[in-house]
PQR file of N, CA, C, O and H, with PARSE charges and radii, in Angstrom:
ATOM      1  N   MET A   1      70.312  68.547 -31.590 -0.4000 1.5000
ATOM      2  CA  MET A   1      69.388  68.290 -30.845 -0.0000 2.0000
ATOM      3  C   MET A   1      68.161  67.991 -31.292  0.5500 1.7000
ATOM      4  O   MET A   1      67.643  69.091 -31.484 -0.5500 1.4000
ATOM      5  N   ALA A   2      67.366  67.135 -31.580 -0.4000 1.5000
ATOM      6  CA  ALA A   2      66.255  66.688 -32.441 -0.0000 2.0000
ATOM      7  C   ALA A   2      64.995  67.547 -31.250  0.5500 1.7000
ATOM      8  O   ALA A   2      64.916  67.559 -30.022 -0.5500 1.4000
ATOM      9  H   ALA A   2      67.786  66.241 -31.425  0.4000 1.0000
ATOM     10  N   ASP A   3      64.224  68.134 -32.263 -0.4000 1.5000
ATOM     11  CA  ASP A   3      62.816  68.729 -31.959 -0.0000 2.0000
ATOM     12  C   ASP A   3      61.904  67.865 -32.051  0.5500 1.7000
ATOM     13  O   ASP A   3      62.319  66.777 -32.450 -0.5500 1.4000
ATOM     14  H   ASP A   3      64.288  68.124 -33.260  0.4000 1.0000
ATOM     15  N   LYS A   4      60.455  67.941 -31.767 -0.4000 1.5000
ATOM     16  CA  LYS A   4      59.549  67.029 -31.885 -0.0000 2.0000
ATOM     17  C   LYS A   4      59.140  66.588 -33.408  0.5500 1.7000
ATOM     18  O   LYS A   4      58.553  65.520 -33.580 -0.5500 1.4000
ATOM     19  H   LYS A   4      60.118  68.825 -31.443  0.4000 1.0000
ATOM     20  N   PHE A   5      59.441  67.371 -34.415 -0.4000 1.5000
ATOM     21  CA  PHE A   5      59.262  67.125 -35.592 -0.0000 2.0000
ATOM     22  C   PHE A   5      60.467  65.983 -36.088  0.5500 1.7000
ATOM     23  O   PHE A   5      60.348  64.989 -36.805 -0.5500 1.4000
ATOM     24  H   PHE A   5      59.919  68.238 -34.276  0.4000 1.0000
ATOM     25  N   ASP A   6      61.445  66.450 -35.527 -0.4000 1.5000
ATOM     26  CA  ASP A   6      62.632  65.161 -35.657 -0.0000 2.0000
ATOM     27  C   ASP A   6      61.794  63.822 -35.355  0.5500 1.7000
ATOM     28  O   ASP A   6      61.497  62.909 -36.124 -0.5500 1.4000
ATOM     29  H   ASP A   6      61.541  67.257 -34.945  0.4000 1.0000
ATOM     30  N   ILE A   7      61.475  64.016 -33.839 -0.4000 1.5000
ATOM     31  CA  ILE A   7      61.306  62.582 -33.337 -0.0000 2.0000
ATOM     32  C   ILE A   7      60.287  62.349 -34.333  0.5500 1.7000
ATOM     33  O   ILE A   7      60.755  61.604 -35.194 -0.5500 1.4000
ATOM     34  H   ILE A   7      61.716  64.758 -33.214  0.4000 1.0000
ATOM     35  N   PHE A   8      59.174  62.649 -34.565 -0.4000 1.5000
ATOM     36  CA  PHE A   8      57.711  62.307 -35.494 -0.0000 2.0000
ATOM     37  C   PHE A   8      58.395  61.845 -36.526  0.5500 1.7000
ATOM     38  O   PHE A   8      57.961  60.725 -36.794 -0.5500 1.4000
ATOM     39  H   PHE A   8      58.794  63.254 -33.866  0.4000 1.0000
ATOM     40  N   ILE A   9      59.429  62.222 -37.386 -0.4000 1.5000
ATOM     41  CA  ILE A   9      59.971  61.685 -38.610 -0.0000 2.0000
ATOM     42  C   ILE A   9      60.410  60.434 -38.363  0.5500 1.7000
ATOM     43  O   ILE A   9      60.060  59.445 -39.006 -0.5500 1.4000
ATOM     44  H   ILE A   9      59.781  63.133 -37.168  0.4000 1.0000
ATOM     45  N   ILE A  10      61.382  60.439 -37.193 -0.4000 1.5000
ATOM     46  CA  ILE A  10      61.895  58.883 -37.121 -0.0000 2.0000
ATOM     47  C   ILE A  10      61.058  58.139 -36.741  0.5500 1.7000
ATOM     48  O   ILE A  10      61.184  57.006 -37.205 -0.5500 1.4000
ATOM     49  H   ILE A  10      61.667  61.242 -36.670  0.4000 1.0000
ATOM     50  N   LYS A  11      60.086  58.308 -35.963 -0.4000 1.5000
ATOM     51  CA  LYS A  11      59.293  57.212 -35.452 -0.0000 2.0000
ATOM     52  C   LYS A  11      58.243  56.771 -36.638  0.5500 1.7000
ATOM     53  O   LYS A  11      57.636  55.704 -36.557 -0.5500 1.4000
ATOM     54  H   LYS A  11      59.983  59.228 -35.586  0.4000 1.0000
ATOM     55  N   GLU A  12      58.108  57.485 -37.516 -0.4000 1.5000
ATOM     56  CA  GLU A  12      57.291  57.251 -38.771 -0.0000 2.0000
ATOM     57  C   GLU A  12      58.210  56.220 -39.673  0.5500 1.7000
ATOM     58  O   GLU A  12      57.843  55.134 -40.120 -0.5500 1.4000
ATOM     59  H   GLU A  12      58.602  58.353 -37.581  0.4000 1.0000
ATOM     60  N   LEU A  13      59.547  56.867 -39.829 -0.4000 1.5000
ATOM     61  CA  LEU A  13      60.295  55.988 -40.496 -0.0000 2.0000
ATOM     62  C   LEU A  13      60.723  54.275 -39.942  0.5500 1.7000
ATOM     63  O   LEU A  13      61.102  53.312 -40.609 -0.5500 1.4000
ATOM     64  H   LEU A  13      59.845  57.750 -39.466  0.4000 1.0000
ATOM     65  N   LEU A  14      60.507  54.396 -38.674 -0.4000 1.5000
ATOM     66  CA  LEU A  14      60.670  53.226 -37.935 -0.0000 2.0000
ATOM     67  C   LEU A  14      59.681  52.314 -38.250  0.5500 1.7000
ATOM     68  O   LEU A  14      59.882  51.121 -38.476 -0.5500 1.4000
ATOM     69  H   LEU A  14      60.199  55.178 -38.133  0.4000 1.0000
ATOM     70  N   LYS A  15      58.431  52.973 -38.268 -0.4000 1.5000
ATOM     71  CA  LYS A  15      57.154  52.146 -38.557 -0.0000 2.0000
ATOM     72  C   LYS A  15      57.109  51.737 -39.833  0.5500 1.7000
ATOM     73  O   LYS A  15      56.743  50.566 -39.938 -0.5500 1.4000
ATOM     74  H   LYS A  15      58.268  53.943 -38.085  0.4000 1.0000
ATOM     75  N   ASP A  16      57.396  52.390 -41.032 -0.4000 1.5000
ATOM     76  CA  ASP A  16      57.407  52.208 -42.170 -0.0000 2.0000
ATOM     77  C   ASP A  16      58.413  52.666 -42.938  0.5500 1.7000
ATOM     78  O   ASP A  16      58.239  53.788 -43.413 -0.5500 1.4000
ATOM     79  H   ASP A  16      57.694  53.341 -40.947  0.4000 1.0000
ATOM     80  N   PRO A  17      59.648  51.978 -43.248 -0.5600 1.5000
ATOM     81  CA  PRO A  17      60.661  52.477 -44.083  0.2800 2.0000
ATOM     82  C   PRO A  17      60.393  53.090 -45.276  0.5500 1.7000
ATOM     83  O   PRO A  17      61.027  54.083 -45.633 -0.5500 1.4000
ATOM     84  N   SER A  18      59.506  52.596 -45.938 -0.4000 1.5000
ATOM     85  CA  SER A  18      59.123  53.057 -47.377 -0.0000 2.0000
ATOM     86  C   SER A  18      58.063  54.220 -47.354  0.5500 1.7000
ATOM     87  O   SER A  18      57.366  54.476 -48.336 -0.5500 1.4000
ATOM     88  H   SER A  18      58.990  51.790 -45.648  0.4000 1.0000
ATOM     89  N   ILE A  19      58.000  54.806 -46.336 -0.4000 1.5000
ATOM     90  CA  ILE A  19      56.865  55.852 -46.298 -0.0000 2.0000
ATOM     91  C   ILE A  19      57.734  56.933 -47.051  0.5500 1.7000
ATOM     92  O   ILE A  19      58.962  57.015 -47.013 -0.5500 1.4000
ATOM     93  H   ILE A  19      58.566  54.597 -45.539  0.4000 1.0000
ATOM     94  N   THR A  20      56.798  57.806 -47.792 -0.4000 1.5000
ATOM     95  CA  THR A  20      57.130  58.765 -48.731 -0.0000 2.0000
ATOM     96  C   THR A  20      57.295  60.174 -48.053  0.5500 1.7000
ATOM     97  O   THR A  20      56.510  60.187 -47.105 -0.5500 1.4000
ATOM     98  H   THR A  20      55.800  57.739 -47.822  0.4000 1.0000
ATOM     99  N   THR A  21      57.834  61.121 -48.111 -0.4000 1.5000
ATOM    100  CA  THR A  21      57.961  62.214 -47.534 -0.0000 2.0000
ATOM    101  C   THR A  21      56.527  62.916 -47.192  0.5500 1.7000
ATOM    102  O   THR A  21      56.040  63.401 -46.171 -0.5500 1.4000
ATOM    103  H   THR A  21      58.472  61.110 -48.881  0.4000 1.0000
ATOM    104  N   LEU A  22      56.093  62.741 -48.508 -0.4000 1.5000
ATOM    105  CA  LEU A  22      54.501  63.499 -48.597 -0.0000 2.0000
ATOM    106  C   LEU A  22      53.540  62.860 -47.268  0.5500 1.7000
ATOM    107  O   LEU A  22      52.944  63.542 -46.435 -0.5500 1.4000
ATOM    108  H   LEU A  22      56.489  62.347 -49.338  0.4000 1.0000
ATOM    109  N   GLU A  23      53.579  61.576 -47.332 -0.4000 1.5000
ATOM    110  CA  GLU A  23      52.683  61.062 -46.306 -0.0000 2.0000
ATOM    111  C   GLU A  23      53.128  61.491 -45.323  0.5500 1.7000
ATOM    112  O   GLU A  23      52.252  62.174 -44.793 -0.5500 1.4000
ATOM    113  H   GLU A  23      54.064  61.021 -48.009  0.4000 1.0000
ATOM    114  N   ILE A  24      54.507  61.485 -44.432 -0.4000 1.5000
ATOM    115  CA  ILE A  24      55.008  62.197 -43.165 -0.0000 2.0000
ATOM    116  C   ILE A  24      54.370  63.642 -43.230  0.5500 1.7000
ATOM    117  O   ILE A  24      53.897  64.203 -42.241 -0.5500 1.4000
ATOM    118  H   ILE A  24      55.219  60.930 -44.863  0.4000 1.0000
ATOM    119  N   SER A  25      54.412  64.248 -44.645 -0.4000 1.5000
ATOM    120  CA  SER A  25      53.981  65.763 -44.198 -0.0000 2.0000
ATOM    121  C   SER A  25      52.674  65.796 -43.948  0.5500 1.7000
ATOM    122  O   SER A  25      52.511  66.543 -42.983 -0.5500 1.4000
ATOM    123  H   SER A  25      54.796  63.793 -45.448  0.4000 1.0000
ATOM    124  N   LEU A  26      51.454  65.281 -44.399 -0.4000 1.5000
ATOM    125  CA  LEU A  26      50.474  65.358 -44.546 -0.0000 2.0000
ATOM    126  C   LEU A  26      50.082  64.823 -43.181  0.5500 1.7000
ATOM    127  O   LEU A  26      49.169  65.421 -42.611 -0.5500 1.4000
ATOM    128  H   LEU A  26      51.587  64.675 -45.183  0.4000 1.0000
ATOM    129  N   LYS A  27      50.664  63.737 -42.546 -0.4000 1.5000
ATOM    130  CA  LYS A  27      50.502  63.114 -41.061 -0.0000 2.0000
ATOM    131  C   LYS A  27      50.624  64.084 -40.076  0.5500 1.7000
ATOM    132  O   LYS A  27      49.810  64.353 -39.192 -0.5500 1.4000
ATOM    133  H   LYS A  27      51.406  63.252 -43.008  0.4000 1.0000
ATOM    134  N   SER A  28      51.755  64.611 -40.307 -0.4000 1.5000
ATOM    135  CA  SER A  28      52.330  65.598 -39.456 -0.0000 2.0000
ATOM    136  C   SER A  28      52.046  67.273 -39.455  0.5500 1.7000
ATOM    137  O   SER A  28      52.322  68.135 -38.621 -0.5500 1.4000
ATOM    138  H   SER A  28      52.416  64.392 -41.025  0.4000 1.0000
ATOM    139  N   GLN A  29      51.489  67.324 -40.538 -0.4000 1.5000
ATOM    140  CA  GLN A  29      51.014  68.986 -40.433 -0.0000 2.0000
ATOM    141  C   GLN A  29      52.140  69.708 -40.624  0.5500 1.7000
ATOM    142  O   GLN A  29      51.953  70.893 -40.346 -0.5500 1.4000
ATOM    143  H   GLN A  29      51.265  66.624 -41.215  0.4000 1.0000
ATOM    144  N   ILE A  30      53.354  69.433 -41.027 -0.4000 1.5000
ATOM    145  CA  ILE A  30      54.703  69.909 -41.181 -0.0000 2.0000
ATOM    146  C   ILE A  30      54.642  70.481 -43.032  0.5500 1.7000
ATOM    147  O   ILE A  30      54.183  69.684 -43.850 -0.5500 1.4000
ATOM    148  H   ILE A  30      53.506  68.471 -41.252  0.4000 1.0000
ATOM    149  N   PRO A  31      54.982  71.434 -43.359 -0.5600 1.5000
ATOM    150  CA  PRO A  31      55.250  71.868 -44.837  0.2800 2.0000
ATOM    151  C   PRO A  31      56.206  70.978 -45.430  0.5500 1.7000
ATOM    152  O   PRO A  31      57.328  70.685 -45.017 -0.5500 1.4000
ATOM    153  N   PHE A  32      55.554  70.560 -46.539 -0.4000 1.5000
ATOM    154  CA  PHE A  32      56.520  69.475 -47.302 -0.0000 2.0000
ATOM    155  C   PHE A  32      57.848  69.842 -47.272  0.5500 1.7000
ATOM    156  O   PHE A  32      58.636  69.103 -46.682 -0.5500 1.4000
ATOM    157  H   PHE A  32      54.643  70.798 -46.875  0.4000 1.0000
ATOM    158  N   SER A  33      58.303  71.025 -47.893 -0.4000 1.5000
ATOM    159  CA  SER A  33      59.636  71.510 -47.746 -0.0000 2.0000
ATOM    160  C   SER A  33      60.565  71.523 -46.499  0.5500 1.7000
ATOM    161  O   SER A  33      61.794  71.582 -46.500 -0.5500 1.4000
ATOM    162  H   SER A  33      57.663  71.625 -48.372  0.4000 1.0000
ATOM    163  N   ILE A  34      59.844  71.465 -45.588 -0.4000 1.5000
ATOM    164  CA  ILE A  34      60.548  71.143 -43.985 -0.0000 2.0000
ATOM    165  C   ILE A  34      60.692  69.821 -43.620  0.5500 1.7000
ATOM    166  O   ILE A  34      61.585  69.437 -42.865 -0.5500 1.4000
ATOM    167  H   ILE A  34      58.845  71.417 -45.587  0.4000 1.0000
ATOM    168  N   THR A  35      59.800  69.056 -44.153 -0.4000 1.5000
ATOM    169  CA  THR A  35      59.634  67.822 -43.885 -0.0000 2.0000
ATOM    170  C   THR A  35      60.901  67.503 -44.786  0.5500 1.7000
ATOM    171  O   THR A  35      61.905  67.198 -44.144 -0.5500 1.4000
ATOM    172  H   THR A  35      59.075  69.369 -44.766  0.4000 1.0000
ATOM    173  N   HIS A  36      61.013  67.522 -46.096 -0.4000 1.5000
ATOM    174  CA  HIS A  36      61.642  66.777 -46.913 -0.0000 2.0000
ATOM    175  C   HIS A  36      63.298  67.311 -46.083  0.5500 1.7000
ATOM    176  O   HIS A  36      64.037  66.504 -45.520 -0.5500 1.4000
ATOM    177  H   HIS A  36      60.197  67.770 -46.618  0.4000 1.0000
ATOM    178  N   LYS A  37      63.505  68.384 -46.164 -0.4000 1.5000
ATOM    179  CA  LYS A  37      65.140  68.865 -45.300 -0.0000 2.0000
ATOM    180  C   LYS A  37      65.370  68.071 -44.141  0.5500 1.7000
ATOM    181  O   LYS A  37      66.467  67.577 -43.881 -0.5500 1.4000
ATOM    182  H   LYS A  37      62.905  69.041 -46.621  0.4000 1.0000
ATOM    183  N   LYS A  38      64.315  67.938 -43.417 -0.4000 1.5000
ATOM    184  CA  LYS A  38      64.581  67.409 -41.931 -0.0000 2.0000
ATOM    185  C   LYS A  38      64.833  65.705 -42.107  0.5500 1.7000
ATOM    186  O   LYS A  38      65.674  65.054 -41.488 -0.5500 1.4000
ATOM    187  H   LYS A  38      63.423  68.339 -43.628  0.4000 1.0000
ATOM    188  N   ARG A  39      63.868  65.180 -43.121 -0.4000 1.5000
ATOM    189  CA  ARG A  39      64.235  63.882 -43.543 -0.0000 2.0000
ATOM    190  C   ARG A  39      65.605  63.534 -44.006  0.5500 1.7000
ATOM    191  O   ARG A  39      66.379  62.749 -43.458 -0.5500 1.4000
ATOM    192  H   ARG A  39      63.184  65.709 -43.624  0.4000 1.0000
ATOM    193  N   ARG A  40      65.824  64.314 -45.230 -0.4000 1.5000
ATOM    194  CA  ARG A  40      67.361  64.035 -45.672 -0.0000 2.0000
ATOM    195  C   ARG A  40      68.480  64.251 -44.633  0.5500 1.7000
ATOM    196  O   ARG A  40      69.578  63.710 -44.759 -0.5500 1.4000
ATOM    197  H   ARG A  40      65.195  64.952 -45.675  0.4000 1.0000
ATOM    198  N   LEU A  41      68.150  65.095 -43.556 -0.4000 1.5000
ATOM    199  CA  LEU A  41      69.310  65.340 -42.800 -0.0000 2.0000
ATOM    200  C   LEU A  41      69.221  64.100 -41.503  0.5500 1.7000
ATOM    201  O   LEU A  41      70.256  63.628 -41.032 -0.5500 1.4000
ATOM    202  H   LEU A  41      67.258  65.535 -43.453  0.4000 1.0000
ATOM    203  N   ILE A  42      68.112  63.757 -41.119 -0.4000 1.5000
ATOM    204  CA  ILE A  42      67.915  62.394 -40.483 -0.0000 2.0000
ATOM    205  C   ILE A  42      68.775  61.337 -40.969  0.5500 1.7000
ATOM    206  O   ILE A  42      69.657  60.705 -40.388 -0.5500 1.4000
ATOM    207  H   ILE A  42      67.272  64.140 -41.501  0.4000 1.0000
ATOM    208  N   GLU A  43      68.233  61.262 -42.436 -0.4000 1.5000
ATOM    209  CA  GLU A  43      68.567  59.878 -43.343 -0.0000 2.0000
ATOM    210  C   GLU A  43      69.983  59.825 -43.349  0.5500 1.7000
ATOM    211  O   GLU A  43      70.572  58.791 -43.033 -0.5500 1.4000
ATOM    212  H   GLU A  43      67.517  61.776 -42.908  0.4000 1.0000
ATOM    213  N   SER A  44      70.692  61.066 -43.750 -0.4000 1.5000
ATOM    214  CA  SER A  44      72.033  61.097 -43.931 -0.0000 2.0000
ATOM    215  C   SER A  44      72.898  61.128 -42.675  0.5500 1.7000
ATOM    216  O   SER A  44      74.017  60.713 -42.977 -0.5500 1.4000
ATOM    217  H   SER A  44      70.214  61.906 -44.006  0.4000 1.0000
ATOM    218  N   LYS A  45      72.818  61.471 -41.320 -0.4000 1.5000
ATOM    219  CA  LYS A  45      73.204  61.538 -40.292 -0.0000 2.0000
ATOM    220  C   LYS A  45      72.931  60.233 -39.202  0.5500 1.7000
ATOM    221  O   LYS A  45      73.765  59.776 -38.420 -0.5500 1.4000
ATOM    222  H   LYS A  45      71.909  61.808 -41.075  0.4000 1.0000
ATOM    223  N   VAL A  46      71.665  59.823 -39.365 -0.4000 1.5000
ATOM    224  CA  VAL A  46      71.180  58.800 -38.250 -0.0000 2.0000
ATOM    225  C   VAL A  46      70.909  57.460 -38.963  0.5500 1.7000
ATOM    226  O   VAL A  46      71.426  56.494 -38.403 -0.5500 1.4000
ATOM    227  H   VAL A  46      70.987  60.194 -40.000  0.4000 1.0000
ATOM    228  N   CYS A  47      70.257  57.221 -40.004 -0.4000 1.5000
ATOM    229  CA  CYS A  47      70.141  56.119 -40.499 -0.0000 2.0000
ATOM    230  C   CYS A  47      71.246  55.668 -41.718  0.5500 1.7000
ATOM    231  O   CYS A  47      71.893  56.489 -42.369 -0.5500 1.4000
ATOM    232  H   CYS A  47      69.838  58.006 -40.459  0.4000 1.0000
ATOM    233  N   LYS A  48      71.316  54.365 -41.869 -0.4000 1.5000
ATOM    234  CA  LYS A  48      72.109  53.804 -42.820 -0.0000 2.0000
ATOM    235  C   LYS A  48      71.426  52.696 -43.595  0.5500 1.7000
ATOM    236  O   LYS A  48      70.960  51.681 -43.077 -0.5500 1.4000
ATOM    237  H   LYS A  48      70.791  53.698 -41.340  0.4000 1.0000
ATOM    238  N   LYS A  49      71.412  53.012 -44.990 -0.4000 1.5000
ATOM    239  CA  LYS A  49      70.370  52.150 -45.793 -0.0000 2.0000
ATOM    240  C   LYS A  49      71.473  50.751 -46.253  0.5500 1.7000
ATOM    241  O   LYS A  49      72.602  51.059 -46.635 -0.5500 1.4000
ATOM    242  H   LYS A  49      71.791  53.837 -45.410  0.4000 1.0000
ATOM    243  N   ILE A  50      71.262  49.925 -46.220 -0.4000 1.5000
ATOM    244  CA  ILE A  50      71.894  48.717 -46.487 -0.0000 2.0000
ATOM    245  C   ILE A  50      71.044  47.842 -47.622  0.5500 1.7000
ATOM    246  O   ILE A  50      69.890  47.436 -47.483 -0.5500 1.4000
ATOM    247  H   ILE A  50      70.345  49.674 -45.909  0.4000 1.0000
ATOM    248  N   HIS A  51      71.826  47.673 -48.673 -0.4000 1.5000
ATOM    249  CA  HIS A  51      71.150  47.333 -50.079 -0.0000 2.0000
ATOM    250  C   HIS A  51      71.749  45.804 -50.069  0.5500 1.7000
ATOM    251  O   HIS A  51      72.855  45.567 -49.585 -0.5500 1.4000
ATOM    252  H   HIS A  51      72.763  48.003 -48.786  0.4000 1.0000
ATOM    253  N   SER A  52      71.032  44.930 -50.568 -0.4000 1.5000
ATOM    254  CA  SER A  52      71.450  43.581 -50.810 -0.0000 2.0000
ATOM    255  C   SER A  52      71.039  43.034 -51.820  0.5500 1.7000
ATOM    256  O   SER A  52      71.369  41.875 -52.073 -0.5500 1.4000
ATOM    257  H   SER A  52      70.133  45.122 -50.962  0.4000 1.0000
TER
END
C-alpha cells in the first residue's frame, strides 16, 4: 500500500523522469536515505525503464 510519500515520489517522477533523488528529497522534506529506498522500491516494482 502506498503512503503519501510514495505518491509524492511517483508524481515527481511522472512530471520529470530525470529528477534526482536529492531533488525529490529536498522538495518533499523527506530524509535522503528514506527517499532513496522508496524510489528504488517504486522503480523496481512499478516503473519499467525502456532504453532505445
